[in-house]
N, C-alpha and C positions, 0 to 999 in steps of 0.2 A: 299465459306470457307473461312477465316485465317486461315496459319498456324501455324499461333502465338500462344502455353501455353504457360501457366505459367508451372513454376516447381510443382515435385510432393511436395502435400500435403498444398500448397496454396491455390485448390480451394475448399477445405475441411474447410475450416479457413470460420468461422462465422464472419459477423463484428462485433463488443465492438459495445454496448447501452450504453451509459453515461448518468450520470442521469438529467431527465431532471430540465431545469430552469423557464420552463415559463408556466402561465392556461394563456389562454388563453378566454378573458374576466373579470381578475378577479385583481384588484389590490392590491399594498400592497403583493404582492407574498412572501410569507415563504419558501428558499431554504433548505432544511437541506436533499438532497438525498446524498453529494457528499462529504463529509465529512473533509466539510472546517473548517477555524479557524474561530468564528466568529468572534475574534476581526484583524485579519489582519495581513500583519509583521508587526514589529515594529517600531519606526519614528526614526531609522541610518536605519534602512532597506530602508525605501523612501523616505531620507534624499546623503542616499549612490547610489538610481537610476538617479536621479533628475540631481548629479550631474554629472556619468559617461552619462547623455544628450551633454556635451558639447566633447564630444570625439568621434561621435556616425562615423566618417567620419572616424574613428581606424579600423583596427582588431584588435580584442579581445586576451587577453594572448594565446598560444598554452598549456602551463606548466601548468595553472591554480594555482599556487605556491603560491599566497598570499592566495588567498581561500583554501588552501591544509594545511598552515603553518596554518590558523583560527581551522580548522577542530580539529589539532593533538596538538595545546593549548587547547582546551578545551573538547575533548576526548582520550587525550593519548594514540591516534596512530602512530605508522609512517606515516608521512608524504609521503614518496618517497614509501610508499605504497598501496598510496587514488590512484583513477580515480576516475576523476565526469565526468560524463553525460549532456543530456539535459533529466532532470530526472530520478529517477531510472531503470526507465521500458526502456534508453539506456543499460544500463547498464546489467539490465534482459535479452533485446535484443542478444549482444554484445558474452550473455555467451551462448548461444545455440550457437551464428553463429558459435564459436571457438572451445564449447568441444560436439557437440550434429550433428548431419547428416546425412546419408542413413544407413539404418539399427540396426541406436543406439535410445538407447528407454530415454525418459525426462520422469521424476515419477513428482506425484503431489497430491494431497488429495481433495473429494471429491468434498467438498466447497472452494476450495482455487482459488488465483485470478484470474477473466478470459482469464487474458493477456497469462498465463502458458501453457497451448493446443497452446496459437498462434504464439509461440516462438519459439515452437521444430515444429507444420505442417510447420513455414515461412523456415525453415531448412531443410526440410527432414524429422526432427524422428520424431518417432514415440509417441503419448504423452499417455502416462499412472498412469488412473486417480484409486487411492486405495481410499478405503473408509474406514470416520474415525469417531472415537467411537462419539455417542450420544454428533458429531458436538466442538469436539475436535482433533486434529493431535494426530492419532496413529499410533506412533514409530514401533511395533509389528510388523503392517498392512503394512506397506513402505518398510524396513525388506525384510519384506517374499515376496514380491513386484517385489524386486532386481532379476535381472540377468544378466549375465556376457556383455548382451548391454545396461546395466545402465552407461547413462553416464552422468542425470546430475539429482538432486532433488529439487526441489523445493518446499518451506516452508516458509508463510509469520507468522511471531515471534510475536508481534502479529497477530491473524490470520481474514481478512477481508472477508463475509463479518459478520464472526459469532462473534469477539471479544475475543477470550477462546486467550491462549497461553500455549502450554509448560515448563518444568524447564531446569535450565541448565543442569540436571543429563541427561529426556530425550535423550537430544539436543549432549548432547558427548556421549551417547550411540546410537544416528544413525550417526554421524558424523565414529564413529570406528566400524558401522555395514553395509556400504557401499563394493562395490567393491571394487579392489582395479583401479583406475582412473577416476575415479567415480565423482564427486565432490558436495559438497553441500551446495546448494545460501538459506538463513538468506537472508527473505524479514520484513526488517524494518522498514518499510516506518510508523509504528506506536510505532515501541519505545520508544522516545521519551515522550509517554508520561506514561509510567510506569515507577514510582519510581526507582532508584538504578540499571536497565536493563542495561545493557552493549550491549547489542542489537548485538550479538559474536564474540565482541572483547575477550575475553578471547581464544574461541575456535581457533580462528580467527590464533593469537600468537604462539597459540599452538601446532599446523597439521598444515600443508600443502593441507587439503582438500578442508577446506572449504571458500564462502565467504559470504559477508555482505552485506549488501545494506541497504541504507539510503536515506530519500528525503526529501527537502526543500516544499514539497507544503502543509505539512498539519499541524504541529504546528508552523513550523517557516511563513507561511502564505501564501506563492511565488507559490502558483500552477498556476498564471497567465507567471511565466518566464519560467519552465520546469527546472528546475535543482535538481540531486542529487548527490548520490557517492558511490562507494563502495571501499571497504576493504579487504585483500587477501593478499596469500603471494607475495613474489616478480614475484616468475614463474607465477603465473596467471596473475598479476599485466602486468607483460612480454608482456604475449602473448596478454590481452587485446586490451593495448597498439596497434599495431601495427595491430589494428582493429577500431581502435577508430579516426571519422575525425580530420584533427589537428585544426579547429574553429567550433567544436560541442555546444559550448556553448557562449553564446554573453556577450560581457563584461559590459552589465545593467542588467545580472543575479550576475556575477560573483563576481560584486560589492556590491548587496541585498546583496547576499547571505551571503557573506562573515561580513558584517554588523551585521545581522542576527544570526550568528552563535554567534560573538560574544556578542551581546545582551540577557545573560544568563540571569536575570532581567527576559526580555519580556518572555524569555519561557519558565522562572518559575512561572511566574504567570499565564502564556494559560495549561496551566500540571495541574497545584493549582484549575483554577477556574472546566476545566474539570472536570476535579475527581468530585467537589465538586454538577454541573449540571448531573454530567449524575447519582450517584448514586441517589438524588435527583430523576430522571425522572423515574428512574429504580424501583422502590421501589413505587411511586404514579402510574404507571404501574403495575407494581402486586397486589400494595390492587384495583384492579378491574376486574382483573382474567386477566392480561396480563401480563407469567410469561417472564425472559433471562437470556440468559448464565451470568455467571459475569461478563461483559466486562474491559477489560483492554486498550483498546483504545479511541477515541474522539465519541461510534458512540454505540448503543445498538441492539439485534436482539431481535426481539419481533414477541413472536408466539404465533397466533390464530387455535382455535380449528381446523381451516379447512382452505381450500387453494379463496372458495366460501369470509368467510368470512374474510379472509386478503384484499382481491381487492373488499370486500365492503369498507372495511377501512382507505383504500387508496384512491373511487373515494369519499368515503365522505369529508374527504380534502381536495382532490384535488382543492372540488366545499365554503371548505374555505378560497382554496388564500394557502394552505401546500405544498411542493411534498415533498413526503419519496420516499425509492427506494424498490418498486418490486423484490426482488433478490430469483423468480422462477429459474433464468438462471439458479443460482447459488446452483440449487437443496434445495432449498426450497422452497416451492410454499405457505407457512400458515406461509408464518414469512411477515413480515417487518421491513425494515433496516433502523433507524430512529439517524442522526445527533445528535452531541452535539453541541445547541447554545447556547445564553447567556442566562441570568436567566427569559428574558422577552418569549426570541424563546421555551425553552423547556417549562412553566406554559402555551405557548398557545397552541400549541401541543401534550399536557396532556389535561387540555380542552375541546381541540378538540376528542378529542380519547376516551373521558365520554362522551360525547358526544351523540354521535355514540354506547358505549355500553350503553348507557339511552333509546334509542331509536330501538336497537335492542331486545331485552328485550322483 
């Protein structure tokens, strides 16, 4: 028998299960399981990607300077305190690598992103799950769970898969209440869908223990290119830059992301259309007895009477070629998470769920 063993915590990791993308034997599949932007990237991003294809033999930039400048121009961030990664997931992992290890604790909430415990276990830290209140992050519960071993606290705001979020006052209270030496990580993958929300910029600028992360995978429609960024105090950025690989982002991804960031009109159109279709879909499903919390993201979390009902509806949708997301792994077995698509997609999924409800009476 081999004597090769993984580091402590790694074998405790359950393999991540992504959203399904096909249904055997069914054509015209509608994928609403991965919270992708139905409109895709902007034309400017596509054109930048094509131009980048002419220099694929060249190594990409190591400092990501032009992308950091674009982010700074659009969002008013200090470019020297921006770090870019292979999706925001790389940055979230680097934070655990840099600040949490054996004997330390990493906090996150019970319905939080499935990768948070993986980041903790991969680095030998103890994952600590904290209860939410009605599917909303509970700041009091998080603060009560803190110990002198707490080093990282992850929260997604807006949250996935619930779509709920907490306000500025609660964020400030959480940042100020963490133990000395602990960092608060604001995972802002869906923050662009919230009108007027700065995703944590003001907290980062006023405190040295807050890190915000954002992604190009959602509203910017670049999930296939894997690119994201983080913003923090200079002290934290200096730490993270020491473990970031020099060529962690490809040149095509950098070019497309810069163009996507600067195409503010496309981003605004996606935000506006998402809000319209999200609110319509949530209202239409509520009328047939399927409630959801007010979502601030590009999906809704629909609640059924039981786990059996949720699974039965999911099975029915699969027969119609519609893929949504079962979220039992997030502690929500009686729910389905449904991505907001374009108008035709939203009407198709609501119609199919209406058929299921009618047949199940």
